[in-house]
C-alpha positions as CSV (number, residue, x, y, z in Angstrom):
1,V,-18.7,-32.6,107.8
2,C,-22.2,-31.1,107.7
3,G,-20.9,-27.6,108.0
4,S,-18.2,-27.8,105.5
5,T,-18.5,-26.5,102.0
6,D,-16.7,-27.5,98.8
7,D,-16.4,-24.8,96.2
8,T,-16.1,-27.4,93.4
9,A,-19.2,-29.2,94.4
10,N,-21.6,-26.4,93.4
11,Q,-19.8,-25.7,90.2
12,P,-21.3,-27.1,87.0
13,S,-19.4,-30.1,85.7
14,E,-17.6,-29.6,82.5
15,S,-17.5,-32.2,79.7
16,P,-14.2,-33.4,78.7
17,V,-12.7,-31.4,75.8
18,P,-12.4,-33.6,72.6
19,P,-8.8,-34.1,71.6
20,L,-7.5,-32.3,68.5
21,S,-7.4,-34.3,65.3
22,P,-4.3,-34.2,63.0
23,T,-6.1,-31.5,61.0
24,G,-6.3,-29.2,64.1
25,R,-10.1,-29.6,64.5
26,R,-11.8,-31.1,67.6
27,S,-12.7,-34.7,66.6
28,G,-16.0,-34.4,68.5
29,S,-16.8,-30.9,67.4
30,R,-19.1,-30.5,64.4
31,P,-20.9,-27.3,64.8
32,G,-24.1,-26.9,62.7
33,F,-24.5,-30.6,62.0
34,S,-26.4,-33.5,63.6
35,A,-24.9,-36.0,65.8
36,R,-23.0,-38.9,64.4
37,N,-25.5,-41.6,63.4
38,L,-24.0,-44.3,61.2
39,G,-23.4,-47.6,63.0
40,V,-21.6,-50.8,62.0
41,F,-24.3,-52.2,59.7
42,S,-25.0,-48.8,58.1
43,V,-21.3,-48.4,57.2
44,L,-21.2,-52.1,56.0
45,A,-24.1,-51.4,53.7
46,I,-22.7,-48.2,52.2
47,V,-19.2,-49.8,51.6
48,F,-20.9,-52.8,50.0
49,F,-22.6,-50.7,47.4
50,N,-19.5,-48.6,46.9
51,V,-17.3,-51.6,46.4
52,S,-19.6,-54.2,44.9
53,G,-23.4,-53.9,44.7
54,G,-23.8,-57.6,44.0
55,P,-21.9,-60.4,42.2
56,L,-23.4,-59.7,38.7
57,G,-20.5,-58.6,36.5
58,S,-17.9,-60.9,38.1
59,E,-18.6,-64.0,36.1
60,Q,-15.5,-63.7,34.0
61,I,-13.3,-64.4,37.1
62,I,-14.4,-68.1,36.6
63,A,-14.5,-67.9,32.8
64,F,-10.9,-66.6,32.4
65,G,-9.3,-68.6,35.1
66,G,-11.4,-71.6,35.7
67,P,-13.2,-72.7,39.0
68,I,-10.2,-73.5,41.2
69,V,-7.9,-70.6,40.0
70,G,-10.8,-68.1,40.0
71,M,-11.8,-69.0,43.5
72,A,-8.2,-68.9,44.6
73,A,-7.8,-65.5,43.1
74,L,-10.8,-64.1,45.0
75,V,-9.7,-65.4,48.3
76,G,-6.0,-64.4,47.7
77,F,-7.0,-60.9,46.5
78,V,-9.1,-60.3,49.5
79,L,-6.2,-61.3,51.9
80,V,-3.5,-59.5,49.9
81,Y,-5.3,-56.3,48.8
82,S,-8.7,-55.8,50.1
83,L,-8.1,-56.6,53.8
84,P,-5.0,-54.4,54.0
85,Q,-6.9,-51.6,52.3
86,A,-9.8,-52.0,54.7
87,L,-7.3,-52.0,57.7
88,I,-5.5,-48.9,56.5
89,T,-8.8,-47.1,56.0
90,A,-10.0,-48.2,59.4
91,E,-6.7,-46.9,61.0
92,L,-6.7,-43.6,59.2
93,S,-10.4,-43.0,59.6
94,S,-9.8,-43.4,63.4
95,A,-6.9,-40.9,63.3
96,F,-8.9,-38.5,61.1
97,P,-12.5,-39.0,62.3
98,E,-13.9,-36.2,60.1
99,N,-15.6,-35.9,56.8
100,G,-13.2,-35.7,53.9
101,G,-11.4,-38.9,54.3
102,Y,-8.5,-39.5,52.1
103,S,-8.5,-35.9,51.0
104,L,-7.4,-35.0,54.6
105,W,-4.8,-37.8,54.6
106,V,-3.1,-36.4,51.5
107,Q,-3.3,-32.9,53.0
108,A,-1.5,-34.0,56.1
109,A,1.1,-36.0,54.2
110,F,1.8,-33.8,51.1
111,G,0.1,-30.4,51.7
112,D,-2.6,-28.4,50.2
113,F,-1.7,-28.5,46.5
114,W,-1.8,-32.4,46.2
115,A,-4.7,-32.6,48.5
116,V,-6.7,-30.2,46.1
117,Q,-5.6,-32.4,43.1
118,E,-6.6,-35.7,44.7
119,S,-9.9,-34.2,46.0
120,Y,-11.0,-32.6,42.8
121,W,-10.3,-35.5,40.5
122,S,-11.7,-38.1,42.7
123,W,-14.8,-36.1,43.4
124,F,-15.2,-35.3,39.6
125,S,-14.9,-38.9,38.7
126,G,-17.4,-39.9,41.4
127,V,-20.0,-37.4,40.1
128,V,-19.6,-38.5,36.5
129,D,-20.0,-42.1,37.5
130,S,-23.0,-41.6,39.7
131,A,-24.8,-39.8,36.9
132,L,-25.1,-42.9,34.8
133,Y,-27.1,-44.8,37.3
134,P,-30.6,-43.3,37.0
135,V,-30.4,-43.4,33.2
136,L,-29.1,-46.9,33.3
137,L,-32.0,-48.1,35.4
138,Y,-34.6,-46.3,33.2
139,E,-33.1,-47.6,29.9
140,S,-32.6,-51.1,31.3
141,A,-36.1,-51.3,32.8
142,T,-37.7,-50.0,29.6
143,H,-35.8,-52.6,27.6
144,L,-36.7,-55.4,30.0
145,I,-40.5,-54.5,29.8
146,K,-40.4,-54.3,26.0
147,S,-38.5,-57.7,25.7
148,H,-40.6,-59.4,28.4
149,S,-42.9,-60.9,25.7
150,H,-39.9,-62.1,23.7
151,H,-38.0,-64.7,25.7
152,Q,-34.4,-63.9,24.7
153,P,-32.1,-65.0,27.6
154,E,-28.9,-64.8,25.8
155,E,-29.6,-61.3,24.5
156,S,-30.7,-60.1,27.9
157,L,-27.3,-61.1,29.4
158,V,-25.7,-58.0,28.4
159,N,-28.3,-55.9,26.5
160,I,-30.5,-55.4,29.6
161,W,-27.7,-54.9,32.1
162,E,-25.0,-53.3,30.0
163,Y,-26.8,-50.1,29.0
164,N,-28.6,-51.8,26.1
165,L,-25.5,-52.4,24.0
166,P,-25.9,-53.7,20.4
167,P,-24.9,-57.3,19.8
168,N,-21.8,-56.1,17.7
169,V,-20.4,-54.4,20.7
170,V,-21.1,-57.4,23.0
171,N,-19.4,-59.9,20.7
172,T,-16.2,-57.9,20.0
173,T,-15.0,-57.8,23.6
174,D,-15.1,-59.9,26.8
175,R,-13.6,-57.1,29.0
176,P,-16.1,-55.6,31.4
177,W,-14.2,-52.3,31.7
178,E,-14.2,-51.9,27.9
179,I,-17.9,-52.7,27.8
180,E,-18.6,-50.1,30.4
181,D,-16.7,-47.4,28.5
182,E,-18.4,-48.4,25.2
183,A,-21.8,-48.5,27.1
184,A,-21.5,-44.9,28.2
185,H,-20.7,-43.8,24.7
186,V,-23.5,-45.8,23.1
187,L,-26.0,-44.7,25.8
188,M,-25.3,-41.0,25.3
189,S,-25.2,-41.5,21.5
190,N,-28.6,-43.1,21.6
191,L,-30.0,-40.3,23.8
192,S,-28.8,-37.6,21.5
193,S,-29.6,-39.2,18.2
194,H,-33.1,-40.3,19.4
195,H,-33.9,-36.6,19.8
196,S,-31.8,-35.0,17.2
197,S,-35.0,-33.6,15.6
198,S,-35.3,-31.2,18.5
199,S,-33.4,-28.0,17.7
200,R,-33.7,-26.8,21.3
201,L,-32.1,-30.0,22.6
202,A,-29.3,-29.5,20.0
203,E,-28.7,-26.1,21.5
204,G,-28.0,-27.7,24.9
205,N,-30.7,-25.8,26.8
206,L,-32.6,-28.4,28.8
207,L,-35.1,-25.9,30.2
208,L,-36.2,-24.9,26.7
209,C,-36.1,-28.5,25.5
210,L,-38.6,-29.5,28.2
211,E,-41.2,-27.2,26.5
212,E,-41.4,-29.8,23.7
213,A,-43.3,-33.0,24.1
214,E,-40.7,-35.2,22.7
215,C,-38.0,-33.9,25.2
216,R,-40.4,-34.1,28.1
217,S,-41.2,-37.8,27.4
218,A,-37.4,-38.5,27.2
219,Y,-36.1,-36.6,30.2
220,L,-38.9,-36.2,32.8
221,P,-38.9,-40.0,33.7
222,R,-35.1,-39.9,34.1
223,L,-35.4,-36.7,36.1
224,A,-38.0,-38.3,38.4
225,I,-35.8,-41.3,39.0
226,L,-32.9,-39.0,39.8
227,I,-35.0,-37.0,42.3
228,I,-36.3,-40.3,44.0
229,F,-32.8,-41.6,44.2
230,T,-31.6,-38.4,45.8
231,I,-34.3,-38.0,48.5
232,P,-32.7,-40.2,51.3
233,N,-29.4,-38.3,50.9
234,V,-31.2,-35.0,51.2
235,I,-33.0,-36.0,54.3
236,S,-30.1,-37.5,56.4
237,S,-27.1,-39.9,56.2
238,K,-28.9,-42.0,58.8
239,L,-31.7,-42.6,56.3
240,V,-29.2,-43.5,53.6
241,G,-27.6,-46.1,55.9
242,S,-30.9,-47.6,57.0
243,S,-32.2,-47.7,53.4
244,L,-29.1,-49.4,52.1
245,I,-29.3,-52.1,54.7
246,A,-32.7,-53.1,53.5
247,L,-31.7,-52.6,49.9
248,G,-28.6,-54.8,50.3
249,I,-30.7,-57.6,51.7
250,C,-33.1,-57.3,48.8
251,V,-30.3,-57.3,46.2
252,M,-28.6,-60.4,47.7
253,L,-31.8,-62.4,48.5
254,P,-32.2,-64.0,45.0
255,Y,-28.6,-65.1,45.1
256,A,-29.2,-66.8,48.4
257,V,-32.1,-68.6,46.8
258,L,-29.9,-69.6,43.8
259,V,-27.4,-71.0,46.2
260,G,-30.0,-73.0,48.1
261,I,-31.6,-74.4,45.1
262,S,-28.2,-75.4,43.5
263,L,-27.4,-77.6,46.4
264,T,-29.8,-80.3,44.9
265,K,-28.4,-79.8,41.4
266,I,-24.6,-79.8,41.8
267,N,-22.6,-81.4,39.1
268,W,-19.0,-81.9,40.4
269,A,-17.7,-82.7,37.0
270,N,-18.0,-79.0,36.2
271,L,-14.9,-78.5,38.3
272,T,-12.9,-80.4,35.7
273,L,-13.9,-78.3,32.8
274,L,-11.3,-76.0,31.4
275,P,-11.6,-72.4,30.4
276,R,-11.7,-71.7,26.7
277,H,-8.6,-69.5,27.0
278,R,-6.6,-68.9,30.2
279,R,-6.5,-65.1,30.5
280,Y,-5.1,-64.7,34.1
281,G,-4.1,-61.0,33.6
282,E,-7.6,-60.1,32.7
283,M,-9.1,-62.3,35.4
284,L,-7.1,-60.3,37.9
285,S,-8.4,-57.1,36.4
286,V,-11.9,-58.3,37.0
287,V,-11.0,-59.3,40.6
288,Y,-9.6,-55.8,41.2
289,W,-12.6,-54.2,39.5
290,S,-14.9,-56.2,41.9
291,L,-13.0,-55.9,45.2
292,S,-11.4,-52.5,45.4
293,G,-12.8,-49.2,46.9
294,F,-12.8,-49.7,50.7
295,D,-11.3,-46.3,51.2
296,S,-14.5,-44.6,50.0
297,V,-16.0,-45.1,53.5
298,S,-13.4,-42.6,54.9
299,T,-15.1,-39.6,53.3
300,F,-18.0,-39.6,55.7
301,A,-16.1,-40.6,58.9
302,G,-17.6,-37.5,60.5
303,E,-21.0,-39.2,60.4
304,V,-19.9,-42.5,62.0
305,V,-20.7,-43.2,65.6
306,S,-17.4,-43.9,67.6
307,P,-15.3,-44.3,64.5
308,T,-12.4,-45.8,66.4
309,R,-14.6,-48.8,67.1
310,T,-17.1,-48.8,64.2
311,M,-14.8,-48.5,61.3
312,P,-12.6,-51.5,62.0
313,R,-15.6,-53.7,62.8
314,A,-17.5,-52.5,59.7
315,L,-14.6,-52.8,57.3
316,L,-13.4,-56.2,58.5
317,L,-17.0,-57.4,58.3
318,A,-17.4,-55.9,54.8
319,A,-14.3,-57.7,53.5
320,L,-15.7,-61.1,54.7
321,V,-19.2,-60.2,53.3
322,M,-17.8,-59.2,49.9
323,L,-15.9,-62.5,49.7
324,T,-19.0,-64.4,50.5
325,C,-21.2,-62.6,48.1
326,Y,-18.9,-63.3,45.2
327,A,-17.7,-66.9,46.1
328,L,-21.0,-68.6,47.0
329,P,-23.2,-67.4,44.0
330,L,-20.3,-67.9,41.5
331,G,-19.5,-71.3,43.0
332,A,-23.1,-72.4,43.0
333,A,-23.7,-71.2,39.5
334,M,-20.5,-72.8,38.2
335,L,-21.4,-76.2,39.7
336,T,-24.8,-76.2,38.1
337,D,-24.3,-74.4,34.8
338,D,-22.2,-76.4,32.3
339,S,-21.8,-73.3,30.1
340,W,-19.4,-71.5,32.6
341,P,-16.5,-71.6,30.2
342,D,-18.6,-69.2,27.9
343,W,-19.6,-66.9,30.6
344,K,-19.7,-63.2,29.8
345,D,-20.6,-60.2,31.9
346,S,-24.0,-60.7,33.6
347,S,-24.1,-64.4,32.7
348,L,-25.5,-65.1,36.2
349,V,-28.8,-64.1,34.9
350,H,-28.7,-67.1,32.6
351,S,-27.3,-69.4,35.2
352,A,-30.2,-68.5,37.5
353,E,-32.6,-69.6,34.8
354,V,-30.7,-72.9,34.5
355,V,-30.9,-73.4,38.3
356,G,-34.4,-72.2,39.1
357,G,-36.2,-71.1,35.9
358,T,-37.4,-67.9,34.4
359,W,-38.8,-66.6,37.7
360,L,-35.3,-66.8,39.4
361,S,-33.5,-65.2,36.4
362,G,-36.1,-62.4,36.4
363,W,-35.6,-62.0,40.2
364,V,-31.8,-61.8,39.7
365,L,-32.1,-59.2,37.0
366,A,-34.6,-57.1,39.0
367,S,-32.2,-57.1,41.9
368,A,-29.4,-55.9,39.7
369,L,-31.5,-53.1,38.4
370,L,-32.6,-52.3,41.9
371,S,-28.9,-52.2,43.1
372,N,-28.5,-49.0,40.9
373,W,-30.3,-47.2,43.7
374,G,-27.7,-48.4,46.2
375,L,-24.8,-47.7,43.9
376,F,-26.0,-44.1,43.3
377,A,-26.9,-43.4,46.9
378,S,-23.6,-44.7,48.3
379,E,-21.6,-42.8,45.6
380,L,-23.6,-39.6,46.3
381,L,-23.0,-39.9,50.0
382,E,-19.3,-40.4,49.5
383,D,-19.0,-37.4,47.0
384,S,-21.2,-35.0,49.0
385,F,-19.3,-35.6,52.3
386,Q,-16.0,-35.5,50.7
387,L,-16.9,-32.1,49.2
388,L,-18.1,-31.0,52.8
389,G,-14.9,-32.2,54.3
390,I,-12.5,-30.5,51.9
391,A,-14.5,-27.3,52.3
392,E,-14.2,-27.5,56.1
393,A,-10.4,-28.2,55.7
394,G,-10.0,-25.0,53.5
395,L,-9.4,-27.0,50.3
396,A,-12.4,-25.8,48.4
């Protein structure tokens, strides 16, 4: 035994070769990039901001359908749509554990042409959507500071959160998706009209425009916010995940306080109140608007540690967290705020004041403004890694 030799004993051991993914690339091979570093809670935080970002904006689920029907719609939609979408995303992200996500799914199923169409339009819509968040935060924070000395809770419900919309826009529609479209139009109109005196701005040359004091005062603060928002994404996806975990806790903390305080002020008679007008179709539209988008996590599957294990756990947990984050604050506010039949978008700010006072409504509003960072960072992460994935797949 001592004198025998084994040729294989002195040879260096070889690591097992990762299997080929359906796209033909090694699932564990990512030359030129850092190791996978997003765990369960990081993925959970990212999908939380991609799908929700907090319960503010979902109040009309109760106002349109009533307490019992609204809560049943939330639970039912999670079971019928959100959970299956999360499970499909988990399964396909395990089969395609690479950056690019649903772009790779479409490529494998329908070929390059439709993959390019899907990739381009989804990426384009994400970029346009994320561009609003820094401007929204600046405009809303500025309005909040200016109106702080004038206690106007009803006006602040929409004007602060909904891009500073004028009252005539607020009063003409109860539909959040219409308010959002009108908000973007009003926001851009306000920006351009406020600086219409600048001929260089009218020419569309931002660099020349920044030479003028009026333009600098208008655009530099927004540009600074944009740069600050982007820093975590530039450094690493791990930093984005860690930041969004902390940010998600900060965003939901005032709602946890709201739920806690409301336990001593519950009025069960509020359950018997009826909505002003039963609008079940629009209620379902708000539910869909609030609980869809779990497939966004697939675009950065190449950054996820052990995606076959992490993705199912994170997405199942995310579906439960989303339901809890909507049901508990809405239920607590509804049982303590007699005005729930008149709720509009962002009425939770007013409900927080009813439950805890001005300090709590200010905290809820501040957390909603802060969530813009999370919405931007998660959208930017999704868009950037989708672009990386489609480039690696030869689609861009």
